[in-house]
N, C-alpha and C positions, 0 to 999 in steps of 0.2 A: 448561616442565614443572616441577612441584613435586617436592620430595624424596620425598614419599609416592608419587607417580606413577612415579618412577624405580625404586623397589624393586619387584621382582617375585618371586613364589614360583615357583621353577623346578625342573627336574630330575624324575627319575623317583621314583615312590613307593617307600618303604622296603620295602614288602611284596613287592617283586620280588627281594629279595636271595636268596630260595630258588631263583631261576632263574639265578643266577650260579655258574659253576664255581669252587670254592674254589682250585683249582690254577692255572688259566690265565686266569680271568676271562671266559671265553666265556659268552654269554647262552644259556640253555637254552630253546630254542623248543618242543621236544617234551617235555612233562612226563611222557610214558610211557617215555622213554629211561632206561636204567639206567646209562649212562656218558656222559661228555662227548664230543660229536662231534668236538671239536678235539683234545683230548689223551688221551682214553680213561679219565680218572679216574672211578671209580664214584661215582655220586651216593648220598648217604645216603638211607635209606628215610623218614626224618622230614623231610618237606618244609617244616616250620615251624622247622627247626633254626636258620636264620640270621635269622629274623625277630623273635626274642624272644617268640614265641608260646608260651603254656604250655598243656599238656594239661588238660582238665577233671579235677578231683579228686573223689573220692568224698566225699559229705557227712559220712560217719562214722556215719550212722544205719543200724541194722540193720533189714532188712525180712524178715518171716517169712511 
């Protein structure tokens, strides 16, 4: 097996970080839950908070 064949891309996608409890690390399976099933820590309402996602911004142009 060559060196290139030995290297693999693995792991879970980063976009799943919003499904991990910040307090205990439990995986959030129910995205409608308001708190962690394991430790009870409330989830933030911004589901993109841990992903580095940014909210769309206004273009700055006025429309009348």
